[in-house]
C-alpha positions as CSV (number, residue, x, y, z in Angstrom):
1,X,-25.5,22.8,3.6
2,X,-25.9,19.5,1.7
3,X,-22.7,18.0,0.0
4,X,-21.8,14.9,-2.4
5,X,-18.6,13.7,-1.2
6,X,-16.5,11.3,-3.3
7,X,-14.9,8.2,-1.7
8,X,-11.4,6.8,-2.5
9,X,-9.1,4.2,-0.9
10,X,-5.5,4.1,-0.2
11,X,-2.8,1.8,0.6
12,X,1.2,2.1,0.3
13,X,2.3,1.1,-3.1
14,X,3.3,-2.6,-3.4
15,X,4.0,-5.4,-5.8
16,X,3.8,-8.9,-5.4
17,X,1.5,-12.3,-5.7
18,X,-1.8,-9.8,-5.4
19,X,-1.2,-9.1,-9.3
20,X,-4.1,-11.6,-10.1
21,X,-6.8,-10.2,-7.7
22,X,-9.3,-8.0,-9.1
23,X,-12.5,-6.5,-7.8
24,X,-15.5,-4.6,-8.7
25,X,-14.1,-1.4,-8.1
26,X,-10.2,-1.7,-8.6
27,X,-7.5,-4.2,-9.3
28,X,-5.6,-3.4,-6.2
29,X,-2.1,-4.7,-7.7
30,X,-0.1,-1.9,-6.7
31,X,-1.7,0.1,-4.2
32,X,-1.5,4.0,-3.9
33,X,-4.6,6.3,-4.3
34,X,-7.7,4.9,-6.1
35,X,-9.8,6.6,-8.4
36,X,-13.1,8.1,-7.1
37,X,-15.2,5.0,-6.6
38,X,-18.5,6.0,-5.1
39,X,-20.4,8.9,-3.6
40,X,-22.2,9.8,-0.4
41,X,-24.4,12.7,0.5
42,X,-23.9,14.4,3.7
43,X,-25.2,17.7,5.5
44,X,-23.8,20.1,7.9
45,X,-25.1,18.1,11.0
46,X,-23.9,14.6,9.8
47,X,-21.1,13.3,12.3
48,X,-18.1,11.4,10.9
49,X,-19.8,8.3,13.1
50,X,-22.9,8.7,11.1
51,X,-20.9,9.1,7.8
52,X,-19.2,5.6,8.6
53,X,-22.6,4.1,9.0
54,X,-23.9,5.4,5.6
55,X,-20.6,4.0,4.1
56,X,-20.8,0.5,5.8
57,X,-24.6,-0.2,5.4
58,X,-27.7,0.9,3.6
59,X,-31.3,-0.4,4.5
60,X,-32.8,-2.7,1.7
61,X,-36.5,-3.9,2.1
62,X,-36.3,-3.1,6.0
63,X,-32.9,-5.0,6.5
64,X,-29.6,-3.4,7.1
65,X,-27.0,-4.7,4.5
66,X,-23.4,-3.8,3.9
67,X,-23.0,-1.5,0.9
68,X,-21.3,-2.8,-2.2
69,X,-18.4,-0.2,-1.9
70,X,-17.7,-1.4,1.5
71,X,-17.9,-5.1,0.5
72,X,-15.1,-4.2,-1.9
73,X,-13.1,-1.9,0.7
74,X,-13.1,-5.1,3.0
75,X,-11.8,-7.2,0.4
76,X,-9.1,-4.5,-0.3
77,X,-8.2,-4.2,3.3
78,X,-7.7,-7.8,3.4
79,X,-5.2,-7.9,0.2
80,X,-3.2,-4.9,1.3
81,X,0.3,-5.4,2.6
82,X,1.1,-4.7,6.7
83,X,4.3,-2.8,6.1
84,X,4.1,-1.6,9.7
85,X,3.8,-5.1,11.1
86,X,0.4,-4.7,13.2
87,X,-0.6,-7.8,14.7
88,X,-3.9,-7.0,16.5
89,X,-7.3,-8.0,14.8
90,X,-8.8,-4.5,15.4
91,X,-5.9,-2.8,13.6
92,X,-6.3,-5.6,10.7
93,X,-9.9,-5.0,10.3
94,X,-10.4,-1.1,11.0
95,X,-9.8,2.1,8.8
96,X,-9.3,5.9,9.4
97,X,-10.7,8.6,7.3
98,X,-9.0,11.2,5.2
99,X,-9.4,14.1,3.3
100,X,-7.7,14.9,0.1
101,X,-7.8,18.5,-1.4
102,X,-9.4,18.8,-5.1
103,X,-8.9,21.8,-7.3
104,X,-11.6,20.8,-9.4
105,X,-13.3,17.5,-10.9
106,X,-10.3,16.6,-12.8
107,X,-7.2,18.0,-11.0
108,X,-6.2,17.4,-7.8
109,X,-4.2,19.5,-5.5
110,X,-1.8,16.6,-4.9
111,X,-1.0,13.4,-5.3
112,X,1.4,13.4,-2.3
113,X,0.5,11.2,1.0
114,X,1.7,13.9,3.1
115,X,-1.3,15.9,1.9
116,X,-4.2,13.6,3.0
117,X,-5.2,15.0,6.4
118,X,-6.1,12.1,8.6
119,X,-9.2,12.5,10.8
120,X,-8.7,11.8,14.8
121,X,-10.9,9.5,16.3
122,X,-11.9,12.1,18.9
123,X,-13.3,14.1,15.9
124,X,-15.5,11.2,14.8
125,X,-18.5,12.3,17.2
126,X,-18.4,16.0,16.1
127,X,-20.6,17.2,13.2
128,X,-18.6,17.4,10.1
129,X,-19.1,21.2,9.8
130,X,-17.4,21.5,13.2
131,X,-14.3,19.6,11.9
132,X,-14.1,20.5,8.2
133,X,-15.1,24.1,6.9
134,X,-17.8,24.1,4.4
135,X,-15.3,25.4,1.8
136,X,-13.0,22.5,2.5
137,X,-15.4,19.9,2.3
138,X,-16.7,21.1,-1.0
139,X,-13.1,20.9,-2.2
140,X,-12.3,17.5,-0.8
141,X,-12.6,13.7,-1.6
142,X,-13.0,11.1,1.6
143,X,-10.1,8.7,1.5
144,X,-10.8,5.3,3.6
145,X,-7.3,4.1,4.7
146,X,-6.8,0.7,6.4
147,X,-5.2,1.0,9.9
148,X,-2.1,-1.0,8.6
149,X,-1.2,1.8,6.7
150,X,-0.9,4.2,9.3
151,X,2.3,4.5,11.5
152,X,1.1,3.2,15.0
153,X,3.3,5.9,17.0
154,X,3.2,9.0,14.9
155,X,-0.4,8.6,13.3
156,X,1.0,9.3,9.8
157,X,0.8,7.8,6.5
158,X,4.4,9.0,5.4
159,X,6.5,7.3,8.2
160,X,7.7,3.6,8.0
161,X,9.3,1.5,10.7
């Protein structure tokens, strides 16, 4: 089975000095859940580790290059607030993948943070079909979430310190 997945970004809502910032995909002036920004094609044997590689890099003329989407996402991560006070470099430069249920192409099942299902790092080496059923995969968007937006103890988006 092949599926086309839509990519989004998330950060906790905020306001402040970054209102003048702008990027190709979004003006990240208030955080929250972005619109659909890009797409990626996967099949049932694709693992989340391979999915990360496809999101981050593509081959151009025999050379691996960072994708435009991922370049923008890195810029987005650097501009996000750090509400939970992460200090280590790995947390400041890494991200998690979440799934957001979609009713159809225009309406979303939720806009609530609690309904974004975060994938565990232990699941990333498994094929997508072992982690997410085909039906759920076809009716979900992928959400990239900077680690600074995830509570370090509970692993949830909704918790604050």
